[in-house]
N, C-alpha and C positions, 0 to 999 in steps of 0.2 A: 350809280354806280356799274351801268356797264361802260362808260368811258373809261373810269378808275380802274377797271378790270385789264385793259389793255394798255394803259401808262402808268400804274401801280398798283400790282396788284396786293401788294400788302395793306397799303392803304385801303383797297377796296374790301376785303375781308375784314379788315379794324372798323370797318362803316358797317359791314353783315352784321357782327355778331352785335352791335349796339341797333341793328333795325333789321331784323332776319324776312328781307321782301324775295318773295320768288316768283312771282307770277309773270314777267318779263321773260324769265330763261326759259321757264316751263313753257309758255305760250309757243315761244318762237322755235323749240326745240319742237315740241308735239307739230307743230303745224309745218314742219321744215320736213320730219320723217313722214309724216302723212303725205306730203304732195310728191316726195322722192318716191313713195313705194307706189303711189299712184300712177305718176309720171313712168316707172319703170314696165309694170304691166299692161300699162296702154298702149306701149310700143313694141314689148318684145315680140321676138317671132314665137306664139304659143306652140305649135308642132315640133319648131326646134329644141325649143325649152324641155319640152317631152321626151324627145330624143334624149336630150343632153343627162336629163335627170333619170330616167328609166334605165339610160347604158350605162349608170355609175350604181344603179341599185341591185346588189348580188343576191341570189337565192330567190331569186321572182319565177313563179313561172309565168309563162305563158296568158293563162287567163287572170293572174294577180295581176300583170303588169297592165293588161286592156284595163281591169278594174280601174287601179291608180291613173292612168290615162283618162278615164271618165271623169274624174273629179278636178282634174288638171284642166278646166276651160279658162276661156279669159274671164270670164265673170266671176267664177269661184275664188281664183286666185286672187282676181283685183281684190274684191269685196274682203274675202278674207284677210289677206295682207296689208289691205291699208286699215281696216280695223285693228288687226290684232298687232300693227307696229306700236303704234303712240299707247295703247294698253300694256304693250311688253316692257316699253321705256320707263310707263309712269311708274310699273310696279318693282323695276331694278333701281328707278331711284329709291322709293320705299323703302327697300330692301338696305340699300347704302345707308338712307338714315339710321336702320334700325343696328348697322354694323355700325357706325359712329356713334349711336348715345351708348350702343354695352362698352365698346371699347373705350368710348371715354369714362363710362363711368368708373370700369377695372383701374384706369391709369388715370383716374383723379383730374379728367379734361373733361369738365361737367357741363354740358348744355344742354337744351330741351329737346325733343324730337324735333319740333318746329322748327330751332336754328340747324342742324343738321339735318333737315329736311331742306332748306335753304342751301345751307351750304353744298349739299349734292348737284341741284339744279344748275348752280353757279360753275363750280369746279370741272362739271361738263357741259360747260358753254360751248367750247372748239366743236363738239358736236352741232351746232348749227350752222359753221364754216363751212365743217365738212358735207351736211346737206346741199346747201347751197352748192358748193362743187360736184356733188354727185348728180345734182340736178340739170346743170349747164353741160356735164358729159354724156348725158343719155340726151340731151333733147338735141344736142349738138353731133351728137353721132346719128352717122348717115345709113349703117346699117343696124336692122334690128335684130339680128343674131347678137343678142348685149347678154354676157354672161352676168348672175347675180352679184360676182365680184366687182361689177361696174359700178353699184351703187357705194363701192368703197374706194373710189378712186386714187385715194394716199392711203392706201393699205400695202404693208409688205408684197403681198400678192400682184397687187396691180404694179406697184413701183419695181420690183425685184424680180419676186420667183415666178411668177405670170405661170402658175398652174391651171389644169383645165378642171373642171367638175367631175367628181369623182377619184382627183386624183390624191394620196395623200397628203395629208396638210391644208387643202385648199380652202374649207372654209376657217380655218385654225388662222393661216395668214392673210385673209382676207378679212379679219374681223381687229386684226392688230396694225396698227401704223401712225401715222404721226399726230392722228388728231387723237388718238390714244396717249400716246406720250404726251401732247400737250395738256389734255385733262391731266394727267399722273402729275404733272409740273405745279397745274395750278393746284392741285389738292395739297401739296407738299407744303409750298408756299401759304395757303390757309390753316393750313395745321399748324404751321410755325408760329402763324400770326394769332392763331387763337389759343393754342396752348405756353408760345413761350417757353419749349421745351429743347431738349439739343438737337443737332441735326440728326443724329442716330435714329434718336425715337421718333420724330417725325416721318423719317424716312419708314424705319418699322411699322410706324401706326399706315402711312401711306399705303405701302406695298403691300401688305402681307394679305388682303383679298385680292390683289390681282396676282400675286407670285401664287397663290392657291388655286386660283380658278383658272388660269390661265397654265399652270404648271399641270394641273390634270388632263385637262383641254388636250393639251401637246402630247400628251403620253397615250391617248386613246387615237389623237389624231392622226400621227403618222405609225401607228402598228400595221 
């Protein structure tokens, strides 16, 4: 399945429809994001990160800034982020599978939740490559003053816009890039293979949640 995904994604999703397995991409994705987060918070200059974060926080009194800074120790950031990152990814995959299940039932592309859960992990497998690239970037970076966007070296922010922490659109542009485009493309290929429907149908089915989520996010990110 993993080899077919690179050489013939349509055949890979056809095989996945017959046997919806997901353990390999799930483990690799969760391990990758956990190692990435641990590497980042092990290396980053915490005092610098505090300054960057508090400098972008608006409306906080000096006492509130001190309270926030007290929670931003290396240990707290390391353990909370390392635990929350894989949990968040898992929840997102569950929600993705739920969307596909509901949308599939509405549009007569009916598969079980288990099928769509496997579909979510495999269509998001470019994140594995993204995590490897991010880990290398952090490990090889000589500086310890590394922004959180460094965990997404293939994002629009790192490749094109180079916005700093606190600037409009920073988090939005840091979350959108080549990895997300590759995942959307795989999702489209998978929907096409599983539904046999028109290109327009598959594009709408694939892009609807992405357009809604990123559209709302962009509206608030650039205000």
